[in-house]
C-alpha positions, 0 to 999 in steps of 0.5 A: 336370620337378617333380624338376627345379624342385625342384633349381632351387630348391634350389640357389638357396637354396644360393647364397643361404645361401652368400652370407649368409655372406660378407656383413658382419655388422651391429655392435651399437649402441655397439660399437666394434672394440677396447674396452681401458682404459689407465688404471687409476685410483686414488682417494684420499678423505681423511676429516676432521672437519667443522670447525677441522682443516686439510688436512694436507700430505701424500703418499700412495704407492700400490704394485703387488706382482707375483704372476706369474712374469715380470710387469714392474715398475709405478711405485709412484703417488703422490697429494699433498695440501695446506691448500688442498684442502678441497671436500667430495665429499659430503654425508656428516658430515665432509669427505672430500676425493677426488683421483683420478690415473691409472696409463698401462698403455700405458708398461709393458713387457709382454713378451709376451701372457698374464695378469699378477696384481699386488696393490695396497696404500697404502705405510705411511710409517716416519714418517707423519702424526700421527693419520692412519689409513694404509692402509685400503682402501675396496672397489670397489663396497663391497658387503662392508664393513659400516658402520664396519667397515675392511679393509687387504686389497690388492686383487688385480689381473689384466691380460689382455695381448694383441697387437693390430696388432703391440703388446702392450696390455692388453685386460682388468682384473680385481680381486679383494678378500680373496684371491679371495673377492670379485671384480668385474670393471671394465667399460669405464668411465673413471669407475671406479677403485680407492679408498682411504680414510685417516681424519684425526682430529686431536688435540692438547692440552698434556701438560706444563702448569704454569709459572705462572698465565698461559695459555701457547701449548702451553696454547691447542693444545687448550683452556685456560680461566682464573678471574680475580678483578679485586678488592683484597677478599681475601675475593673472591680466596678464592671458589671459582667453579663452572663447567659444562663440556661437550664434544662430539665433532667431527662426522665423526670416527671416532676410538673415542675415547670421552673427552678429558682435562685437567688443573687447575693452580693459581695457583702452576703446580702440576699436579694429577692428569689427570682424563677426561670423556665426549664429550657428558656435562656436568660441574662444575669448581671454579676460584679466582682464577688458576687454569685447566682445560688439555686434555690431549687432545682431538679437534679440531674438537670443540664445547666450551661453559663457563658460569659458573654464579654471579659471587659478586656481582662483574661478570663478563666473558669474553676468548676465541678459537675457531676458530668462536665461537658469537655466542650467547655472553654473560658468563657463557657462552662456545661455539666449536670447538676448531681447530688455528689458530695463535691457539689456543682459550682462555677468560678468565672474569673477575670485577670488584669494581666500585667505587661511584661513583654515587648510590644511588637510595634515598637520593635522597629524603633528599638531595633534602631536605638540599638544600631545607634547604640552599637554605632556610637560603642565602634566610634568610641573605640576607634576614637580611643585606639587612634589617640592611643597609636598616634 
Protein backbone atom coordinates (compact mmCIF):
# COMPACT_ATOMS: atom_id res chain seq x y z
CA UNK A 1 0.00 0.00 0.00
CA UNK A 2 2.81 2.31 0.95
CA UNK A 3 4.64 1.48 -2.30
CA UNK A 4 1.54 2.34 -4.39
CA UNK A 5 1.20 5.68 -2.55
CA UNK A 6 4.87 6.49 -3.23
CA UNK A 7 4.42 5.72 -6.94
CA UNK A 8 1.37 8.01 -7.14
CA UNK A 9 3.27 10.88 -5.46
CA UNK A 10 6.30 10.40 -7.73
CA UNK A 11 4.07 10.38 -10.83
CA UNK A 12 2.33 13.57 -9.70
CA UNK A 13 5.67 15.32 -9.17
CA UNK A 14 6.87 14.25 -12.61
CA UNK A 15 3.73 15.62 -14.28
CA UNK A 16 4.07 18.88 -12.38
CA UNK A 17 7.73 19.33 -13.41
CA UNK A 18 6.95 18.41 -17.03
CA UNK A 19 4.09 20.89 -17.16
CA UNK A 20 6.30 23.62 -15.74
CA UNK A 21 8.71 23.15 -18.61
CA UNK A 22 6.02 24.13 -21.12
CA UNK A 23 4.73 27.12 -19.16
CA UNK A 24 5.77 30.60 -20.51
CA UNK A 25 8.68 32.12 -18.60
CA UNK A 26 8.29 35.57 -16.99
CA UNK A 27 10.19 38.36 -18.77
CA UNK A 28 12.65 40.56 -16.91
CA UNK A 29 11.42 44.05 -16.15
CA UNK A 30 11.81 46.25 -19.25
CA UNK A 31 13.02 43.45 -21.52
CA UNK A 32 11.92 43.26 -25.15
CA UNK A 33 11.88 40.53 -27.75
CA UNK A 34 14.66 42.26 -29.77
CA UNK A 35 17.00 45.09 -28.93
CA UNK A 36 18.44 46.56 -32.13
CA UNK A 37 20.32 49.86 -32.33
CA UNK A 38 19.60 50.88 -35.91
CA UNK A 39 21.23 54.33 -35.85
CA UNK A 40 24.94 54.70 -35.21
CA UNK A 41 25.52 58.28 -34.10
CA UNK A 42 28.49 60.57 -34.76
CA UNK A 43 29.02 63.77 -32.79
CA UNK A 44 31.25 66.61 -33.89
CA UNK A 45 32.47 68.98 -31.16
CA UNK A 46 33.85 72.26 -32.50
CA UNK A 47 35.94 73.95 -29.80
CA UNK A 48 36.65 77.67 -30.19
CA UNK A 49 37.72 80.52 -27.92
CA UNK A 50 35.30 82.24 -25.58
CA UNK A 51 35.14 85.63 -27.31
CA UNK A 52 35.58 87.22 -30.70
CA UNK A 53 35.64 84.29 -33.13
CA UNK A 54 32.77 83.50 -35.50
CA UNK A 55 31.91 79.85 -36.16
CA UNK A 56 33.17 79.17 -39.70
CA UNK A 57 31.03 77.88 -42.54
CA UNK A 58 32.48 74.39 -42.61
CA UNK A 59 31.56 70.82 -43.44
CA UNK A 60 33.21 67.91 -41.66
CA UNK A 61 33.25 64.47 -43.27
CA UNK A 62 33.68 60.99 -41.78
CA UNK A 63 34.48 57.78 -43.62
CA UNK A 64 33.93 54.06 -42.92
CA UNK A 65 36.73 51.87 -44.27
CA UNK A 66 35.73 48.15 -44.48
CA UNK A 67 38.26 45.73 -42.95
CA UNK A 68 36.28 42.54 -43.46
CA UNK A 69 36.25 40.88 -46.88
CA UNK A 70 32.84 41.26 -48.50
CA UNK A 71 31.72 44.03 -46.15
CA UNK A 72 29.34 46.41 -47.94
CA UNK A 73 30.12 50.09 -48.44
CA UNK A 74 28.85 52.60 -45.87
CA UNK A 75 28.44 56.12 -47.26
CA UNK A 76 30.45 58.97 -45.75
CA UNK A 77 28.73 61.04 -43.08
CA UNK A 78 28.80 64.85 -43.24
CA UNK A 79 28.19 67.43 -40.49
CA UNK A 80 27.87 71.11 -41.46
CA UNK A 81 28.37 74.32 -39.46
CA UNK A 82 27.45 77.96 -40.11
CA UNK A 83 28.05 81.24 -38.28
CA UNK A 84 24.65 80.80 -36.59
CA UNK A 85 25.93 77.72 -34.73
CA UNK A 86 27.24 79.26 -31.55
CA UNK A 87 25.49 77.53 -28.64
CA UNK A 88 27.91 76.42 -25.92
CA UNK A 89 27.29 72.78 -25.00
CA UNK A 90 29.02 72.84 -21.61
CA UNK A 91 30.53 75.05 -18.91
CA UNK A 92 34.18 74.49 -19.77
CA UNK A 93 36.50 77.28 -20.91
CA UNK A 94 35.79 78.37 -24.44
CA UNK A 95 32.77 77.43 -26.54
CA UNK A 96 32.03 73.84 -27.54
CA UNK A 97 29.49 73.71 -30.36
CA UNK A 98 28.11 70.17 -30.74
CA UNK A 99 26.24 68.57 -33.64
CA UNK A 100 25.12 64.95 -33.91
CA UNK A 101 23.96 62.95 -36.93
CA UNK A 102 22.81 59.36 -37.20
CA UNK A 103 23.88 56.63 -39.63
CA UNK A 104 20.87 54.54 -40.66
CA UNK A 105 22.32 51.05 -40.67
CA UNK A 106 19.07 49.56 -41.97
CA UNK A 107 19.93 50.97 -45.41
CA UNK A 108 23.25 49.15 -45.65
CA UNK A 109 23.00 46.26 -48.16
CA UNK A 110 24.16 43.39 -45.96
CA UNK A 111 24.46 40.13 -47.95
CA UNK A 112 24.73 37.57 -45.16
CA UNK A 113 24.91 37.15 -41.42
CA UNK A 114 28.27 37.64 -39.76
CA UNK A 115 30.65 40.03 -38.00
CA UNK A 116 31.78 43.01 -40.11
CA UNK A 117 34.64 45.28 -39.11
CA UNK A 118 35.17 48.92 -40.17
CA UNK A 119 37.42 51.84 -39.28
CA UNK A 120 35.73 55.19 -38.71
CA UNK A 121 37.78 58.36 -39.01
CA UNK A 122 37.50 61.99 -40.00
CA UNK A 123 38.45 62.85 -43.58
CA UNK A 124 41.30 65.36 -43.58
CA UNK A 125 40.59 67.83 -46.42
CA UNK A 126 43.30 68.82 -48.88
CA UNK A 127 42.44 72.49 -48.45
CA UNK A 128 40.84 72.85 -45.06
CA UNK A 129 40.05 75.89 -42.97
CA UNK A 130 43.12 77.79 -41.75
CA UNK A 131 43.86 77.23 -38.05
CA UNK A 132 41.42 74.29 -37.81
CA UNK A 133 42.78 71.17 -36.10
CA UNK A 134 41.22 68.25 -38.00
CA UNK A 135 40.84 64.62 -37.04
CA UNK A 136 41.17 64.66 -33.27
CA UNK A 137 39.31 61.65 -31.90
CA UNK A 138 37.49 62.04 -28.59
CA UNK A 139 37.30 58.48 -27.31
CA UNK A 140 34.05 56.88 -26.28
CA UNK A 141 33.91 57.38 -22.50
CA UNK A 142 37.30 59.13 -22.90
CA UNK A 143 38.93 56.74 -20.45
CA UNK A 144 42.47 56.61 -21.71
CA UNK A 145 43.11 60.20 -22.80
CA UNK A 146 44.93 62.42 -20.35
CA UNK A 147 44.14 66.16 -20.15
CA UNK A 148 45.51 67.89 -23.22
CA UNK A 149 46.33 64.59 -24.95
CA UNK A 150 45.10 64.06 -28.51
CA UNK A 151 44.53 60.85 -30.42
CA UNK A 152 44.05 60.47 -34.16
CA UNK A 153 43.64 56.69 -34.15
CA UNK A 154 40.47 55.62 -36.01
CA UNK A 155 37.61 53.96 -34.21
CA UNK A 156 37.48 50.23 -34.95
CA UNK A 157 33.84 49.16 -35.13
CA UNK A 158 32.32 45.71 -35.52
CA UNK A 159 28.71 45.14 -36.53
CA UNK A 160 27.00 41.87 -35.69
CA UNK A 161 24.47 41.09 -38.44
CA UNK A 162 21.78 38.43 -38.03
CA UNK A 163 18.71 37.35 -39.93
CA UNK A 164 15.52 38.32 -38.12
CA UNK A 165 12.09 37.58 -39.64
CA UNK A 166 13.76 36.94 -42.99
CA UNK A 167 15.69 40.26 -42.96
CA UNK A 168 19.35 40.95 -42.18
CA UNK A 169 19.70 43.45 -39.34
CA UNK A 170 22.37 44.78 -36.99
CA UNK A 171 21.94 43.19 -33.58
CA UNK A 172 25.14 44.34 -31.88
CA UNK A 173 27.77 47.08 -32.17
CA UNK A 174 31.18 47.02 -30.52
CA UNK A 175 33.79 49.81 -30.61
CA UNK A 176 37.52 49.41 -30.10
CA UNK A 177 40.13 52.15 -29.81
CA UNK A 178 43.89 52.06 -30.29
CA UNK A 179 44.01 48.85 -32.26
CA UNK A 180 41.95 46.94 -29.73
CA UNK A 181 43.97 47.86 -26.62
CA UNK A 182 40.82 49.46 -25.25
CA UNK A 183 37.29 48.43 -26.00
CA UNK A 184 33.97 49.82 -24.95
CA UNK A 185 30.82 47.96 -25.85
CA UNK A 186 28.04 50.29 -26.81
CA UNK A 187 24.82 49.48 -25.04
CA UNK A 188 21.43 50.06 -26.61
CA UNK A 189 21.27 53.70 -25.65
CA UNK A 190 20.20 56.28 -28.22
CA UNK A 191 22.15 59.05 -26.49
CA UNK A 192 25.55 57.44 -27.01
CA UNK A 193 27.60 58.35 -30.06
CA UNK A 194 31.13 58.34 -31.41
CA UNK A 195 32.75 61.72 -30.86
CA UNK A 196 35.29 63.76 -32.78
CA UNK A 197 36.65 67.08 -31.57
CA UNK A 198 38.18 69.91 -33.59
CA UNK A 199 40.02 72.85 -32.07
CA UNK A 200 39.62 76.15 -33.93
CA UNK A 201 42.28 78.61 -32.77
CA UNK A 202 41.94 81.37 -35.33
CA UNK A 203 44.95 83.66 -35.69
CA UNK A 204 45.32 86.81 -37.73
CA UNK A 205 47.41 89.92 -38.26
CA UNK A 206 49.15 91.84 -41.02
CA UNK A 207 52.46 90.20 -41.86
CA UNK A 208 53.21 92.84 -44.52
CA UNK A 209 52.36 96.27 -43.06
CA UNK A 210 53.60 99.61 -44.29
CA UNK A 211 52.46 102.07 -46.94
CA UNK A 212 52.29 105.36 -45.08
CA UNK A 213 51.18 106.54 -41.68
CA UNK A 214 47.52 105.43 -41.56
CA UNK A 215 46.32 102.27 -39.85
CA UNK A 216 45.23 100.08 -42.76
CA UNK A 217 42.35 97.63 -43.05
CA UNK A 218 44.89 94.79 -43.09
CA UNK A 219 46.46 96.15 -39.87
CA UNK A 220 43.07 95.87 -38.14
CA UNK A 221 42.73 92.11 -38.83
CA UNK A 222 44.88 91.53 -35.78
CA UNK A 223 45.41 94.71 -33.77
CA UNK A 224 47.16 98.05 -34.33
CA UNK A 225 47.56 101.24 -32.31
CA UNK A 226 48.99 104.58 -33.38
CA UNK A 227 50.42 107.72 -31.77
CA UNK A 228 49.17 111.10 -33.07
CA UNK A 229 50.48 114.47 -31.88
CA UNK A 230 48.23 117.41 -32.80
CA UNK A 231 50.51 120.39 -32.38
CA UNK A 232 52.25 123.10 -34.41
CA UNK A 233 55.14 123.03 -31.97
CA UNK A 234 58.04 121.02 -33.42
CA UNK A 235 59.23 120.18 -29.92
CA UNK A 236 55.93 118.33 -29.31
CA UNK A 237 56.21 116.49 -32.62
CA UNK A 238 59.68 115.28 -31.69
CA UNK A 239 58.63 113.84 -28.33
CA UNK A 240 58.72 110.08 -27.67
CA UNK A 241 55.80 108.55 -25.76
CA UNK A 242 55.91 105.40 -23.62
CA UNK A 243 53.14 102.78 -23.72
CA UNK A 244 52.52 99.78 -21.50
CA UNK A 245 51.22 96.87 -23.60
CA UNK A 246 49.82 93.54 -22.40
CA UNK A 247 48.07 90.71 -24.30
CA UNK A 248 46.33 87.89 -22.45
CA UNK A 249 45.82 84.65 -24.38
CA UNK A 250 42.24 83.93 -25.46
CA UNK A 251 40.20 81.93 -22.94
CA UNK A 252 39.48 78.48 -24.36
CA UNK A 253 42.42 78.48 -26.75
CA UNK A 254 44.22 75.17 -27.23
CA UNK A 255 47.00 76.71 -29.29
CA UNK A 256 50.52 75.87 -28.15
CA UNK A 257 51.66 79.41 -29.00
CA UNK A 258 53.17 81.17 -26.01
CA UNK A 259 54.01 84.39 -27.85
CA UNK A 260 52.45 86.80 -30.32
CA UNK A 261 54.31 88.86 -32.93
CA UNK A 262 54.34 92.56 -33.81
CA UNK A 263 56.28 95.28 -35.65
CA UNK A 264 56.72 99.03 -35.29
CA UNK A 265 56.02 101.15 -38.40
CA UNK A 266 57.55 104.65 -38.47
CA UNK A 267 55.97 107.86 -39.85
CA UNK A 268 57.39 107.17 -43.31
CA UNK A 269 55.92 103.67 -43.50
CA UNK A 270 59.22 101.90 -42.83
CA UNK A 271 58.71 98.60 -41.01
CA UNK A 272 61.03 97.56 -38.22
CA UNK A 273 62.07 93.99 -37.49
CA UNK A 274 59.42 91.54 -36.28
CA UNK A 275 59.40 91.16 -32.51
CA UNK A 276 57.81 88.63 -30.15
CA UNK A 277 56.22 89.08 -26.75
CA UNK A 278 54.84 86.56 -24.27
CA UNK A 279 51.12 86.27 -23.66
CA UNK A 280 50.24 87.49 -20.18
CA UNK A 281 53.42 89.55 -19.67
CA UNK A 282 53.34 93.34 -19.85
CA UNK A 283 56.10 95.30 -21.58
CA UNK A 284 56.85 98.79 -22.87
CA UNK A 285 56.99 100.25 -26.38
CA UNK A 286 57.96 103.76 -27.50
CA UNK A 287 56.23 105.69 -30.28
CA UNK A 288 56.63 109.14 -31.81
CA UNK A 289 54.10 111.10 -33.83
CA UNK A 290 52.52 109.07 -36.68
CA UNK A 291 54.24 105.84 -35.63
CA UNK A 292 52.22 102.68 -34.95
CA UNK A 293 52.43 99.13 -33.61
CA UNK A 294 50.97 96.41 -35.86
CA UNK A 295 50.32 92.85 -34.71
CA UNK A 296 51.51 90.39 -37.34
CA UNK A 297 50.34 87.15 -35.67
CA UNK A 298 48.01 86.90 -32.68
CA UNK A 299 45.31 84.50 -31.44
CA UNK A 300 41.92 86.12 -31.92
CA UNK A 301 39.83 86.42 -28.79
CA UNK A 302 42.88 87.56 -26.83
CA UNK A 303 42.49 90.50 -24.46
CA UNK A 304 44.72 93.50 -25.15
CA UNK A 305 45.35 96.55 -22.97
CA UNK A 306 47.38 99.63 -23.93
CA UNK A 307 48.18 102.53 -21.59
CA UNK A 308 49.99 105.77 -22.44
CA UNK A 309 52.18 106.42 -19.41
CA UNK A 310 52.75 110.17 -19.84
CA UNK A 311 50.99 112.61 -22.17
CA UNK A 312 53.94 115.04 -21.82
CA UNK A 313 51.79 118.04 -20.93
CA UNK A 314 49.43 117.58 -23.88
CA UNK A 315 45.70 116.82 -23.72
CA UNK A 316 45.06 113.09 -24.34
CA UNK A 317 42.15 111.41 -26.15
CA UNK A 318 41.54 107.94 -27.64
CA UNK A 319 39.56 106.63 -30.59
CA UNK A 320 39.30 102.85 -30.70
CA UNK A 321 37.35 99.87 -32.01
CA UNK A 322 37.27 96.33 -30.60
CA UNK A 323 35.05 93.29 -30.80
CA UNK A 324 34.29 94.08 -27.17
CA UNK A 325 35.65 97.18 -25.46
CA UNK A 326 36.18 97.36 -21.72
CA UNK A 327 33.94 99.99 -20.10
CA UNK A 328 36.74 101.00 -17.70
CA UNK A 329 38.83 102.53 -20.51
CA UNK A 330 39.78 106.20 -20.12
CA UNK A 331 41.71 108.87 -21.99
CA UNK A 332 45.02 107.10 -21.38
CA UNK A 333 44.06 103.40 -21.41
CA UNK A 334 42.16 101.20 -23.84
CA UNK A 335 41.16 97.58 -23.12
CA UNK A 336 39.31 95.15 -25.38
CA UNK A 337 39.12 91.76 -27.07
CA UNK A 338 40.51 91.16 -30.55
CA UNK A 339 37.69 89.87 -32.76
CA UNK A 340 37.20 88.83 -36.38
CA UNK A 341 34.50 91.42 -37.12
CA UNK A 342 34.67 93.29 -40.44
CA UNK A 343 35.48 96.67 -38.85
CA UNK A 344 38.66 95.31 -37.28
CA UNK A 345 40.59 96.20 -34.11
CA UNK A 346 42.58 99.39 -33.55
CA UNK A 347 43.26 102.37 -31.25
CA UNK A 348 44.54 105.88 -31.92
CA UNK A 349 46.12 107.83 -29.05
CA UNK A 350 45.96 111.55 -29.83
CA UNK A 351 47.71 114.22 -27.74
CA UNK A 352 46.76 117.80 -28.53
CA UNK A 353 48.48 121.06 -27.70
CA UNK A 354 45.47 123.12 -26.53
CA UNK A 355 45.91 126.92 -27.03
CA UNK A 356 45.22 129.13 -24.01
CA UNK A 357 41.91 130.90 -24.61
CA UNK A 358 40.79 131.72 -21.03
CA UNK A 359 41.95 133.94 -18.17
CA UNK A 360 44.53 132.61 -15.77
CA UNK A 361 43.22 132.54 -12.19
CA UNK A 362 46.55 133.74 -10.79
CA UNK A 363 46.20 137.07 -12.68
CA UNK A 364 42.68 137.85 -11.45
CA UNK A 365 43.80 140.17 -8.55
CA UNK A 366 45.84 142.33 -10.93
CA UNK A 367 43.06 142.41 -13.50
CA UNK A 368 40.63 143.51 -10.76
CA UNK A 369 42.95 146.37 -9.76
CA UNK A 370 43.18 147.53 -13.37
CA UNK A 371 39.38 147.46 -13.72
CA UNK A 372 38.89 149.44 -10.47
CA UNK A 373 41.53 151.92 -11.54
CA UNK A 374 39.81 152.25 -14.91
CA UNK A 375 36.47 152.97 -13.31
CA UNK A 376 38.15 155.53 -10.99
CA UNK A 377 39.72 157.38 -13.90
CA UNK A 378 36.39 157.30 -15.79
CA UNK A 379 34.44 158.88 -12.91
CA UNK A 380 37.22 161.39 -12.21
CA UNK A 381 37.20 162.61 -15.79
CA UNK A 382 33.40 162.69 -15.86
CA UNK A 383 33.17 164.76 -12.64
CA UNK A 384 35.75 167.24 -13.91
CA UNK A 385 33.77 167.79 -17.08
CA UNK A 386 30.53 168.34 -15.12
CA UNK A 387 32.26 170.89 -12.84
CA UNK A 388 33.55 172.81 -15.82
CA UNK A 389 30.07 172.90 -17.39
CA UNK A 390 28.31 174.25 -14.29
CA UNK A 391 31.15 176.55 -13.24
